[in-house]
C-alpha positions in Angstrom: 2.1 26.7 96.1 -1.7 27.3 96.2 -3.0 29.5 99.1 -5.9 28.1 101.1 -8.6 30.3 102.6 -10.9 29.1 105.3 -14.4 30.5 105.7 -17.1 29.8 108.1 -20.7 29.2 107.1 -23.9 29.5 109.1 -23.8 25.9 110.1 -20.4 26.3 111.7 -18.6 24.2 109.1 -15.3 25.3 107.7 -14.8 24.9 103.9 -11.5 25.2 102.1 -11.2 27.1 98.9 -8.1 26.9 96.7 -6.8 29.5 94.4 -6.5 28.4 90.8 -2.9 27.7 89.7 -1.9 28.3 86.0 -0.4 25.2 84.4 2.8 25.4 82.4 2.8 24.3 78.8 5.7 22.8 77.1 6.2 23.0 73.3 6.6 19.6 71.7 9.5 19.0 69.4 8.8 17.5 66.1 11.2 15.0 64.6 11.2 13.9 61.0 10.7 10.2 60.6 13.1 8.3 58.4 12.7 5.0 56.7 13.7 2.2 59.0 16.9 0.4 58.0 18.6 -2.5 59.6 20.0 -0.8 62.7 23.4 -1.8 63.8 23.5 -2.0 67.6 25.8 -4.0 69.9 23.1 -6.5 71.1 24.8 -9.8 71.2 28.2 -11.4 70.3 26.8 -13.1 67.3 24.9 -10.2 65.8 25.2 -6.5 65.8 21.8 -6.0 64.2 19.0 -4.7 66.4 16.1 -7.1 67.0 13.3 -7.0 64.5 10.2 -5.1 65.5 7.1 -6.3 63.6 4.7 -3.7 62.3 1.0 -3.9 63.0 -0.9 -6.4 60.8 2.4 -7.5 59.3 2.3 -11.0 57.8 4.6 -13.5 59.5 7.8 -14.0 57.6 7.3 -11.1 55.3 10.0 -10.0 52.9 11.3 -7.5 55.5 11.5 -10.2 58.2 13.4 -12.5 55.8 15.8 -9.7 54.9 16.4 -9.1 58.6 17.1 -12.7 59.5 19.2 -13.2 56.4 21.4 -10.2 57.6 21.6 -11.7 61.1 22.6 -15.1 59.8 25.1 -13.8 57.3 26.7 -11.6 59.9 26.9 -14.4 62.4 28.4 -16.7 59.8 31.1 -14.1 58.9 31.9 -13.7 62.6 32.4 -17.5 63.0 34.6 -17.6 59.9 36.7 -14.8 61.3 37.1 -16.7 64.6 38.1 -19.8 62.7 40.8 -17.9 60.8 42.1 -16.4 64.1 42.4 -19.9 65.6 44.1 -21.2 62.5 46.6 -18.3 62.7 47.1 -18.9 66.4 47.8 -22.6 65.9 50.3 -21.8 63.2 52.2 -19.1 65.1 52.2 -20.8 68.5 53.1 -24.2 67.1 56.5 -24.3 68.8 57.5 -27.2 70.8 58.6 -26.8 74.4 61.3 -28.8 76.1 59.5 -28.9 79.3 56.8 -31.7 79.3 54.4 -29.6 81.5 54.6 -26.6 79.1 54.0 -28.9 76.1 51.0 -30.6 77.9 49.5 -27.1 78.7 49.9 -26.0 75.1 48.4 -29.2 73.7 45.4 -28.9 76.1 44.9 -25.3 75.0 45.0 -26.3 71.3 42.6 -29.2 71.9 40.2 -26.8 73.6 40.3 -24.4 70.7 39.8 -27.2 68.2 36.8 -28.5 70.1 35.3 -25.0 70.1 36.0 -24.6 66.4 34.4 -28.0 65.7 31.2 -26.8 67.4 31.3 -23.6 65.4 31.8 -25.6 62.2 28.6 -27.5 63.0 26.9 -24.2 63.7 28.0 -22.8 60.4 26.3 -25.8 58.7 23.1 -25.0 60.6 23.3 -21.3 59.5 23.7 -22.4 55.9 20.6 -24.7 56.3 18.7 -21.7 57.7 19.7 -19.5 54.8 18.6 -22.2 52.4 15.2 -22.3 54.3 14.8 -18.6 53.9 15.3 -18.9 50.1 12.8 -21.8 50.0 10.2 -19.9 52.2 10.4 -22.6 54.9 12.2 -20.5 57.5 10.4 -19.6 60.7 8.1 -22.6 60.6 8.3 -25.6 63.0 9.6 -28.8 61.4 7.4 -30.9 63.7 4.0 -29.2 63.8 4.2 -26.6 61.1 3.3 -23.7 63.3 5.1 -20.4 63.6 8.4 -20.5 65.6 8.0 -16.9 66.6 10.0 -13.8 66.1 11.3 -13.7 69.7 12.5 -17.3 69.6 14.2 -16.7 66.2 15.9 -13.6 67.6 17.3 -15.6 70.5 18.2 -18.6 68.3 18.2 -17.8 64.5 18.9 -21.4 63.6 15.8 -22.7 65.5 13.9 -25.4 63.7 11.2 -26.1 66.3 8.6 -23.9 68.0 8.9 -23.6 71.8 6.2 -26.2 72.5 7.7 -28.9 70.3 11.2 -28.2 71.6 10.0 -28.4 75.2 8.3 -31.7 74.5 11.6 -33.0 72.9 13.6 -31.9 75.9 11.1 -33.6 78.3 11.3 -36.9 76.3 15.1 -36.7 76.2 15.2 -36.1 79.9 12.9 -39.1 80.6 15.0 -41.4 78.3 18.4 -40.3 79.6 17.7 -39.2 83.1 
């Protein structure tokens, strides 16, 4: 802690002088940089691939971005296929009939719920396939309505997005006015 000295001057004013304190220096560690690959991180249920970080002055939907989103979509599609197979196996193994009508009704309700879920996932797999085709045709990442960029953050949140946030908002407002 610095020590303070007080001195009086001819005009009866006190001044405070501080002793200089030496600063500590810390040596910086150098880390060798490696080429960035697709990092596998537990980020969401549908994808274990880290979000894409665009480089400075990188062109929108560059080859690296396309590779990233292809990997995300393929990984998501494989996950959905695995879930469908689990449901199929579950329905096959638990397909026993119960004598009690309440147990039978519970089982049928459980199966109906699983089948509804798998039907939604089947539709999602179709959207993923369409998105993969768009990547091959260089149409991925562009709004179907206005032709503007959808945006990396929106595509990370919903890789099958076909509209930019502005067009999607307008569609939702119109839908709400018509139905609500």
